[in-house]
Structure formats: structure tokens, C-alpha cells
C-alpha positions in Angstrom: 0.0 0.0 0.0 1.2 3.5 -0.5 0.6 6.6 1.5 -2.8 7.4 -0.1 -5.9 7.1 2.1 -7.8 3.9 1.3 -11.2 3.2 2.7 -11.6 -0.4 4.0 -14.4 -1.8 6.0 -13.3 -2.4 9.6 -13.5 -5.8 11.2 -13.2 -4.7 14.9 -11.9 -6.7 17.9 -13.6 -6.6 21.2 -11.4 -8.0 23.8 -10.7 -11.3 21.9 -13.7 -11.5 19.5 -15.2 -10.1 16.6 -17.2 -6.8 17.5 -18.6 -3.7 15.9 -21.0 -3.9 12.9 -19.4 -7.0 11.4 -20.0 -8.9 14.6 -23.5 -7.9 14.8 -24.2 -8.8 11.0 -22.5 -12.1 11.7 -24.8 -12.8 14.7 -27.7 -11.8 12.8 -27.1 -13.8 9.8 -26.2 -17.2 11.8 -29.4 -16.9 13.9 -31.4 -16.4 10.5 -29.9 -19.3 9.0 -30.3 -21.3 12.1 -26.7 -21.8 12.8 -27.1 -20.2 16.3 -30.1 -20.1 18.7 -31.3 -19.1 22.0 -33.1 -21.5 24.4 -35.5 -18.6 24.9 -35.9 -15.2 23.4 -34.8 -13.7 26.6 -31.5 -15.5 26.8 -28.4 -13.6 26.6 -26.2 -16.2 25.1 -26.6 -18.2 21.9 -25.6 -21.9 21.4 -24.6 -23.5 18.0 -27.0 -25.7 16.6 -26.3 -29.1 14.8 -26.8 -27.3 11.4 -24.5 -24.6 12.4 -21.8 -27.1 13.4 -22.1 -28.7 9.9 -22.0 -25.3 8.1 -19.3 -23.6 10.3 -17.1 -26.8 9.6 -17.8 -26.5 5.9 -16.4 -23.0 6.2 -13.3 -24.3 7.8 -14.2 -23.3 11.2 -12.8 -25.6 13.8 -15.3 -25.5 16.5 -13.7 -28.5 18.5 -11.8 -25.6 20.0 -15.1 -24.4 21.7 -15.6 -25.8 25.1 -19.1 -27.0 25.9 -20.7 -25.1 28.7 -24.1 -25.0 30.5 -26.1 -22.0 29.4 
């Protein structure tokens, strides 16, 4: 790259995860596709669904690195 200003779309980090608009869009899209879900609409946290596991693995995301937990 040269010194000229180049406009790029940010992929912001929030601590150790994707935040900002990209993070929001990913969550919305994954929820719409059924890749992630909540047990109840008022839950704060999502979980990865079976179809989500399959589709994320197709994208090359190694979800084996995610530790199971009780939500």
C-alpha cells in the first residue's frame, strides 16, 4: 500500500472476539440461518445448533476448540 488514504471496511475486535457492525451482522445472519439459537428469546447467550456445526465446519471453522458449557 502507498501513503494515499484507502477506505476499507473494519473488522473490529472487542477483547478477543469480533465486535462492531461485522460482529452484529454475523450474529444476525447466523441466527437467521439457524446456525445459532437461544433456548429462550430472553437468553443473553446463543448456542451453536447441529446445522450450525455442520455449516461452520464447511467454512473451515474448527469448532472443536469451543468448550461445551451449560447455558
